[in-house]
DRENDRENNU-251720 format. One record per residue (C-alpha): chain; z, y, x. Coordinates in steps of 0.05 Angstrom, whole numbers, always signed. Layout:
(site A; (Z; Y; X)),
...
// end
This chain:
(site A; (-3330; -753; +1663)),
(site A; (-3354; -801; +1716)),
(site A; (-3354; -859; +1667)),
(site A; (-3389; -818; +1614)),
(site A; (-3444; -799; +1663)),
(site A; (-3454; -872; +1680)),
(site A; (-3448; -906; +1612)),
(site A; (-3473; -853; +1564)),
(site A; (-3525; -819; +1606)),
(site A; (-3552; -875; +1649)),
(site A; (-3534; -848; +1718)),
(site A; (-3527; -906; +1766)),
(site A; (-3456; -911; +1792)),
(site A; (-3477; -927; +1863)),
(site A; (-3524; -868; +1862)),
(site A; (-3466; -822; +1845)),
(site A; (-3427; -855; +1902)),
(site A; (-3484; -841; +1950)),
(site A; (-3487; -768; +1928)),
(site A; (-3412; -762; +1938)),
(site A; (-3416; -791; +2008)),
(site A; (-3474; -746; +2026)),
(site A; (-3435; -685; +2003)),
(site A; (-3375; -708; +2044)),
(site A; (-3421; -717; +2104)),
(site A; (-3448; -646; +2097)),
(site A; (-3378; -617; +2091)),
(site A; (-3353; -656; +2152)),
(site A; (-3410; -633; +2196)),
(site A; (-3406; -561; +2173)),
(site A; (-3331; -557; +2182)),
(site A; (-3329; -593; +2249)),
(site A; (-3399; -583; +2279)),
(site A; (-3378; -609; +2348)),
(site A; (-3348; -674; +2323)),
(site A; (-3361; -732; +2371)),
(site A; (-3330; -790; +2332)),
(site A; (-3301; -804; +2263)),
(site A; (-3249; -854; +2238)),
(site A; (-3253; -872; +2164)),
(site A; (-3193; -907; +2132)),
(site A; (-3215; -945; +2070)),
(site A; (-3176; -978; +2014)),
(site A; (-3198; -1023; +1957)),
(site A; (-3231; -982; +1902)),
(site A; (-3289; -933; +1892)),
(site A; (-3255; -883; +1938)),
(site A; (-3264; -934; +1993)),
(site A; (-3336; -943; +1971)),
(site A; (-3349; -869; +1984)),
(site A; (-3320; -880; +2053)),
(site A; (-3365; -940; +2068)),
(site A; (-3428; -902; +2047)),
(site A; (-3405; -842; +2088)),
(site A; (-3398; -887; +2149)),
(site A; (-3470; -911; +2140)),
(site A; (-3496; -840; +2133)),
(site A; (-3460; -817; +2196)),
(site A; (-3483; -878; +2235)),
(site A; (-3555; -862; +2217)),
(site A; (-3544; -795; +2251)),
(site A; (-3521; -830; +2314)),
(site A; (-3448; -809; +2307)),
(site A; (-3397; -862; +2328)),
(site A; (-3359; -885; +2267)),
(site A; (-3297; -928; +2265)),
(site A; (-3282; -958; +2196)),
(site A; (-3210; -982; +2189)),
(site A; (-3199; -1027; +2129)),
(site A; (-3129; -1020; +2100)),
(site A; (-3112; -1082; +2061)),
(site A; (-3166; -1118; +2023)),
(site A; (-3236; -1086; +2019)),
(site A; (-3271; -1072; +1953)),
(site A; (-3293; -1138; +1922)),
(site A; (-3329; -1117; +1859)),
(site A; (-3369; -1061; +1826)),
(site A; (-3398; -1002; +1864)),
(site A; (-3345; -1008; +1918)),
(site A; (-3370; -1077; +1937)),
(site A; (-3441; -1052; +1936)),
(site A; (-3421; -998; +1985)),
(site A; (-3391; -1050; +2032)),
(site A; (-3456; -1087; +2033)),
(site A; (-3495; -1022; +2043)),
(site A; (-3453; -1004; +2103)),
(site A; (-3461; -1074; +2132)),
(site A; (-3537; -1069; +2124)),
(site A; (-3535; -1005; +2165)),
(site A; (-3496; -1036; +2222)),
(site A; (-3428; -1006; +2207)),
(site A; (-3373; -1043; +2243)),
(site A; (-3307; -1052; +2205)),
(site A; (-3240; -1074; +2233)),
(site A; (-3173; -1084; +2201)),
(site A; (-3125; -1026; +2206)),
(site A; (-3072; -1042; +2258)),
(site A; (-3032; -978; +2259)),
(site A; (-3077; -942; +2309)),
(site A; (-3126; -887; +2289)),
(site A; (-3175; -854; +2336)),
(site A; (-3233; -806; +2324)),
(site A; (-3241; -731; +2329)),
(site A; (-3238; -727; +2254)),
(site A; (-3202; -774; +2206)),
(site A; (-3230; -788; +2136)),
(site A; (-3180; -809; +2083)),
(site A; (-3218; -856; +2036)),
(site A; (-3157; -897; +2018)),
(site A; (-3139; -884; +1945)),
(site A; (-3171; -839; +1893)),
(site A; (-3154; -811; +1824)),
(site A; (-3134; -878; +1794)),
(site A; (-3071; -889; +1835)),
(site A; (-3006; -896; +1797)),
(site A; (-2936; -911; +1821)),
(site A; (-2907; -903; +1891)),
(site A; (-2950; -923; +1950)),
(site A; (-2939; -993; +1977)),
(site A; (-2955; -1025; +2043)),
(site A; (-3001; -1024; +2080)),
(site A; (-3020; -956; +2050)),
(site A; (-2953; -925; +2067)),
(site A; (-2962; -941; +2140)),
(site A; (-3034; -916; +2139)),
(site A; (-3014; -849; +2108)),
(site A; (-2958; -839; +2157)),
(site A; (-3004; -856; +2215)),
(site A; (-3056; -805; +2191)),
(site A; (-3003; -750; +2187)),
(site A; (-2974; -767; +2255)),
(site A; (-3041; -762; +2292)),
(site A; (-3043; -686; +2284)),
(site A; (-3120; -691; +2282)),
(site A; (-3162; -657; +2228)),
(site A; (-3168; -696; +2163)),
(site A; (-3222; -696; +2109)),
(site A; (-3197; -727; +2044)),
(site A; (-3247; -757; +1996)),
(site A; (-3233; -734; +1924)),
(site A; (-3159; -721; +1938)),
(site A; (-3108; -736; +1993)),
(site A; (-3077; -805; +1985)),
(site A; (-3009; -801; +1954)),
(site A; (-3024; -740; +1911)),
(site A; (-3027; -747; +1835)),
(site A; (-3093; -719; +1810)),
(site A; (-3063; -700; +1742)),
(site A; (-2998; -667; +1763)),
(site A; (-3003; -638; +1833)),
(site A; (-2941; -677; +1852)),
(site A; (-2932; -737; +1898)),
(site A; (-2939; -807; +1868)),
(site A; (-2880; -826; +1912)),
(site A; (-2843; -788; +1966)),
(site A; (-2870; -719; +1985)),
(site A; (-2874; -738; +2058)),
(site A; (-2918; -798; +2040)),
(site A; (-2979; -755; +2022)),
(site A; (-3037; -744; +2068)),
(site A; (-3042; -673; +2095)),
(site A; (-3116; -655; +2096)),
(site A; (-3152; -594; +2123)),
(site A; (-3212; -607; +2077)),
(site A; (-3215; -643; +2010)),
(site A; (-3283; -658; +1982)),
(site A; (-3281; -671; +1907)),
(site A; (-3334; -691; +1858)),
(site A; (-3357; -690; +1785)),
(site A; (-3297; -648; +1762)),
(site A; (-3242; -608; +1794)),
(site A; (-3172; -638; +1787)),
(site A; (-3108; -605; +1764)),
(site A; (-3073; -637; +1823)),
(site A; (-3115; -596; +1872)),
(site A; (-3094; -530; +1841)),
(site A; (-3018; -531; +1832)),
(site A; (-2953; -548; +1868)),
(site A; (-2957; -596; +1926)),
(site A; (-3032; -603; +1917)),
(site A; (-3044; -532; +1942)),
(site A; (-3005; -549; +2004)),
(site A; (-3037; -616; +2023)),
(site A; (-3110; -609; +2001)),
(site A; (-3128; -554; +2049)),
(site A; (-3195; -523; +2030)),
(site A; (-3224; -557; +1968)),
(site A; (-3300; -565; +1969)),
(site A; (-3331; -585; +1903)),
(site A; (-3397; -616; +1881)),
(site A; (-3414; -638; +1810)),
(site A; (-3463; -689; +1840)),
(site A; (-3515; -664; +1792)),
(site A; (-3481; -700; +1734)),
(site A; (-3513; -682; +1667)),
(site A; (-3480; -625; +1630)),
(site A; (-3475; -668; +1568)),
(site A; (-3424; -712; +1604)),
(site A; (-3373; -655; +1605)),
(site A; (-3324; -653; +1548)),
(site A; (-3252; -631; +1543)),
(site A; (-3213; -610; +1604)),
(site A; (-3166; -551; +1614)),
(site A; (-3179; -479; +1631)),
(site A; (-3182; -460; +1705)),
(site A; (-3165; -386; +1710)),
(site A; (-3205; -355; +1766)),
(site A; (-3237; -292; +1739)),
(site A; (-3199; -229; +1720)),
(site A; (-3203; -210; +1646)),
(site A; (-3224; -138; +1643)),
(site A; (-3200; -97; +1583)),
(site A; (-3251; -74; +1532)),
(site A; (-3271; +0; +1538)),
(site A; (-3225; +44; +1498)),
(site A; (-3252; +74; +1433)),
(site A; (-3267; +148; +1438)),
(site A; (-3211; +164; +1389)),
(site A; (-3158; +120; +1423)),
(site A; (-3086; +144; +1418)),
(site A; (-3023; +119; +1450)),
(site A; (-2991; +88; +1388)),
(site A; (-3052; +45; +1379)),
(site A; (-3047; +17; +1450)),
(site A; (-2979; -16; +1440)),
(site A; (-2907; +3; +1451)),
(site A; (-2871; -43; +1500)),
(site A; (-2795; -46; +1502)),
(site A; (-2764; -75; +1565)),
(site A; (-2691; -96; +1557)),
(site A; (-2647; -110; +1617)),
(site A; (-2626; -70; +1678)),
(site A; (-2553; -85; +1687)),
(site A; (-2513; -52; +1743)),
(site A; (-2550; -57; +1810)),
(site A; (-2612; -85; +1777)),
(site A; (-2648; -24; +1749)),
(site A; (-2710; -37; +1791)),
(site A; (-2728; -98; +1751)),
(site A; (-2739; -61; +1685)),
(site A; (-2774; -5; +1722)),
(site A; (-2824; -54; +1753)),
(site A; (-2838; -88; +1687)),
(site A; (-2845; -22; +1651)),
(site A; (-2893; +9; +1701)),
(site A; (-2934; -55; +1703)),
(site A; (-2942; -52; +1628)),
(site A; (-2966; +20; +1633)),
(site A; (-3015; +2; +1688)),
(site A; (-3040; -56; +1647)),
(site A; (-3059; -15; +1586)),
(site A; (-2997; -4; +1544)),
(site A; (-2995; +63; +1508)),
(site A; (-2920; +72; +1513)),
(site A; (-2862; +38; +1548)),
(site A; (-2787; +45; +1536)),
(site A; (-2734; +17; +1582)),
(site A; (-2668; -4; +1549)),
(site A; (-2618; -10; +1606)),
(site A; (-2553; +17; +1634)),
(site A; (-2555; +93; +1626)),
(site A; (-2541; +105; +1699)),
(site A; (-2611; +81; +1715)),
(site A; (-2644; +138; +1676)),
(site A; (-2647; +190; +1732)),
(site A; (-2678; +141; +1781)),
(site A; (-2727; +114; +1730)),
(site A; (-2752; +182; +1709)),
(site A; (-2756; +206; +1780)),
(site A; (-2799; +147; +1798)),
(site A; (-2842; +145; +1735)),
(site A; (-2833; +202; +1686)),
(site A; (-2882; +170; +1637)),
(site A; (-2828; +118; +1619)),
(site A; (-2776; +130; +1565)),
(site A; (-2705; +106; +1578)),
(site A; (-2653; +85; +1526)),
(site A; (-2580; +66; +1535)),
(site A; (-2580; -8; +1520)),
(site A; (-2508; -4; +1497)),
(site A; (-2527; +40; +1438)),
(site A; (-2543; -17; +1390)),
(site A; (-2562; +28; +1332)),
(site A; (-2616; +62; +1373)),
(site A; (-2636; -3; +1405)),
(site A; (-2645; -38; +1338)),
(site A; (-2692; +17; +1316)),
(site A; (-2732; +10; +1380)),
(site A; (-2738; -66; +1372)),
(site A; (-2764; -56; +1302)),
(site A; (-2817; -7; +1324)),
(site A; (-2839; -42; +1389)),
(site A; (-2902; -83; +1389)),
(site A; (-2873; -127; +1444)),
(site A; (-2803; -136; +1471)),
(site A; (-2791; -160; +1543)),
(site A; (-2721; -188; +1548)),
(site A; (-2690; -206; +1614)),
(site A; (-2711; -167; +1676)),
(site A; (-2647; -149; +1712)),
(site A; (-2607; -169; +1650)),
(site A; (-2550; -203; +1688)),
(site A; (-2506; -259; +1664)),
(site A; (-2440; -226; +1644)),
(site A; (-2410; -209; +1577)),
(site A; (-2451; -145; +1571)),
(site A; (-2514; -184; +1584)),
(site A; (-2498; -240; +1535)),
(site A; (-2482; -190; +1480)),
(site A; (-2548; -153; +1492)),
(site A; (-2587; -217; +1492)),
(site A; (-2556; -241; +1427)),
(site A; (-2567; -173; +1393)),
(site A; (-2641; -171; +1410)),
(site A; (-2653; -242; +1385)),
(site A; (-2618; -225; +1319)),
(site A; (-2667; -168; +1308)),
(site A; (-2726; -218; +1309)),
(site A; (-2777; -176; +1348)),
(site A; (-2850; -181; +1327)),
(site A; (-2868; -209; +1395)),
(site A; (-2815; -229; +1446)),
(site A; (-2825; -247; +1519)),
(site A; (-2764; -276; +1554)),
(site A; (-2760; -275; +1630)),
(site A; (-2711; -275; +1688)),
(site A; (-2638; -273; +1666)),
(site A; (-2661; -277; +1594)),
(site A; (-2681; -349; +1609)),
(site A; (-2610; -362; +1634)),
(site A; (-2583; -343; +1566)),
(site A; (-2640; -377; +1529)),
(site A; (-2626; -445; +1560)),
(site A; (-2595; -491; +1509)),
(site A; (-2602; -441; +1452)),
(site A; (-2629; -464; +1385)),
(site A; (-2674; -404; +1373)),
(site A; (-2742; -389; +1343)),
(site A; (-2788; -330; +1347)),
(site A; (-2797; -328; +1422)),
(site A; (-2871; -315; +1438)),
(site A; (-2874; -325; +1513)),
(site A; (-2827; -350; +1568)),
(site A; (-2843; -342; +1642)),
(site A; (-2797; -387; +1684)),
(site A; (-2802; -404; +1757)),
(site A; (-2785; -475; +1777)),
(site A; (-2710; -465; +1780)),
(site A; (-2708; -430; +1712)),
(site A; (-2752; -485; +1683)),
(site A; (-2704; -537; +1709)),
(site A; (-2647; -502; +1672)),
(site A; (-2688; -497; +1608)),
(site A; (-2701; -572; +1609)),
(site A; (-2634; -592; +1639)),
(site A; (-2666; -628; +1699)),
(site A; (-2671; -614; +1773)),
(site A; (-2724; -573; +1808)),
(site A; (-2755; -634; +1841)),
(site A; (-2769; -663; +1772)),
(site A; (-2805; -598; +1752)),
(site A; (-2847; -597; +1814)),
(site A; (-2865; -671; +1808)),
(site A; (-2904; -657; +1744)),
(site A; (-2912; -583; +1732)),
(site A; (-2961; -590; +1673)),
(site A; (-2914; -637; +1637)),
(site A; (-2855; -590; +1649)),
(site A; (-2893; -530; +1623)),
(site A; (-2914; -568; +1560)),
(site A; (-2842; -593; +1549)),
(site A; (-2815; -522; +1552)),
(site A; (-2870; -498; +1505)),
(site A; (-2853; -553; +1456)),
(site A; (-2777; -544; +1460)),
(site A; (-2776; -469; +1452)),
(site A; (-2839; -459; +1411)),
(site A; (-2865; -408; +1461)),
(site A; (-2926; -402; +1506)),
(site A; (-2899; -420; +1574)),
(site A; (-2918; -394; +1642)),
(site A; (-2890; -440; +1696)),
(site A; (-2895; -393; +1756)),
(site A; (-2909; -413; +1827)),
(site A; (-2967; -437; +1869)),
(site A; (-3019; -454; +1816)),
(site A; (-2982; -425; +1756)),
(site A; (-2988; -466; +1693)),
(site A; (-2996; -436; +1623)),
(site A; (-2980; -484; +1566)),
(site A; (-2974; -480; +1490)),
(site A; (-2957; -530; +1436)),
(site A; (-2973; -505; +1366)),
(site A; (-3007; -525; +1302)),
(site A; (-3074; -528; +1339)),
(site A; (-3045; -579; +1388)),
(site A; (-3031; -574; +1463)),
(site A; (-3065; -522; +1506)),
(site A; (-3062; -519; +1582)),
(site A; (-3090; -473; +1635)),
(site A; (-3082; -472; +1710)),
(site A; (-3086; -408; +1751)),
(site A; (-3134; -414; +1810)),
(site A; (-3119; -346; +1841)),
(site A; (-3061; -313; +1877)),
(site A; (-3032; -312; +1947)),
(site A; (-2967; -334; +1981)),
(site A; (-2956; -260; +1997)),
(site A; (-2935; -253; +1924)),
(site A; (-2872; -292; +1938)),
(site A; (-2828; -230; +1939)),
(site A; (-2774; -198; +1896)),
(site A; (-2797; -165; +1832)),
(site A; (-2864; -200; +1827)),
(site A; (-2842; -237; +1765)),
(site A; (-2820; -172; +1732)),
(site A; (-2889; -143; +1744)),
(site A; (-2920; -206; +1712)),
(site A; (-2876; -196; +1650)),
(site A; (-2902; -125; +1642)),
(site A; (-2974; -146; +1652)),
(site A; (-2970; -202; +1601)),
(site A; (-2932; -158; +1551)),
(site A; (-2986; -105; +1552)),
(site A; (-3038; -158; +1533)),
(site A; (-2995; -186; +1478)),
(site A; (-2999; -120; +1441)),
(site A; (-3070; -134; +1417)),
(site A; (-3088; -206; +1434)),
(site A; (-3075; -278; +1414)),
(site A; (-3013; -302; +1450)),
(site A; (-3043; -359; +1492)),
(site A; (-3106; -322; +1511)),
(site A; (-3069; -258; +1526)),
(site A; (-3019; -295; +1569)),
(site A; (-3074; -330; +1608)),
(site A; (-3108; -262; +1619)),
(site A; (-3043; -231; +1643)),
(site A; (-3030; -289; +1692)),
(site A; (-3098; -287; +1725)),
(site A; (-3101; -211; +1727)),
(site A; (-3033; -209; +1761)),
(site A; (-3056; -261; +1811)),
(site A; (-3121; -224; +1827)),
(site A; (-3083; -159; +1834)),
(site A; (-3039; -194; +1885)),
(site A; (-3099; -216; +1926)),
(site A; (-3130; -147; +1924)),
(site A; (-3064; -114; +1944)),
(site A; (-3056; -162; +2002)),
(site A; (-3126; -144; +2027)),
(site A; (-3107; -71; +2023)),
(site A; (-3036; -69; +2052)),
(site A; (-3026; -136; +2087)),
(site A; (-2986; -198; +2073)),
(site A; (-2918; -165; +2069)),
(site A; (-2929; -144; +1997)),
(site A; (-2881; -106; +1952)),
(site A; (-2885; -120; +1878)),
(site A; (-2901; -47; +1865)),
(site A; (-2962; -52; +1911)),
(site A; (-2999; -86; +1853)),
(site A; (-2998; -25; +1809)),
(site A; (-3060; +8; +1839)),
(site A; (-3100; -56; +1830)),
(site A; (-3074; -70; +1760)),
(site A; (-3098; -1; +1738)),
(site A; (-3170; -20; +1755)),
(site A; (-3173; -88; +1720)),
// end
């Protein structure tokens, strides 16, 4: 986008750099209004150029600025112009020697173009920044973070931990998922007044809830979808109940739970609007699968012989739409199956589906989600901080990143609720769009529930909020 604004639309590159530095200056002064001195660590590219211009702008305000050059300074392009600009404004630069002062530290070391593990002297600079325990403003993204993946370019500990990240032109996937959410702090964005015509492509950033259309005056329950939730082994009846009630609260007309029969009294006492079927009665279950608009397979399913038989039976029935979650993903791993519409793994389940370790998943969450979507032919929700939704179909790859949610949602049963929310939307929507809507609505409901009851959320706390979306 940056290059397109410059080369297609005639925006001067140094002008964009100046706008970026001015925005960073405003953010710094607003976030730390009593700051008495600033240290700016600069590298070699345009990220360093932003830092040099920022130094000049701060010096013009009379604020003491210490520019610490790590390695060689920018020697060409807009970065070199920025060095000359800073020099003309009396900015003093010294070589980084392992010591960093200043009330606030600015990370202007490396930007979006970094690839491969960090090398010296950048490694030492990053470690020095993190050891100071002083507030950090990162320009564009913290050094050591991959802008495209949200993972570290090297070791996790070798990523700058910032309180504020100022980013420009476009938002980056890396800010919004995985490690990026941990190290970026508050992300402040400016498009630098780049022309709208420069914006093409990109992925969806899910931030607004998708409200359901008003119901027609002659709506009836059979027209609003019948969701069948299959699972609920011994000691795990709560999982199917959570998924089932979430589906009802998200607009489904009817929901049936297929589970161990001993769960029926508790389920009906909790939510009499649910129907409950003995999952071991395969004749009745087969009829239900045929009639259901969406089947959710996995909540509380278990991993024993009973569970495996139930999983295999449901797959043989070829449901119209099938969402596989939880223990269903355990049984799905390694299977050569087709006809799965949606899978919703967390990082550990994703690792099993791809036969890798969890660290590999978290290193590149978008790539992992796309790999699962491609391998299993299903829209994939890779759950976690900054959930990823991916699809690989005849129309090509699709990707979306959820920009909502709260750490308070890291509690038992939350994934079962998500399955019910997504399933309700699948009844009458395109698979990818409906899945994205379910993911963001679930995340927003979590935020609203936390505001109402506090951070110690229960998965069932989301039901009141889901009913309003």
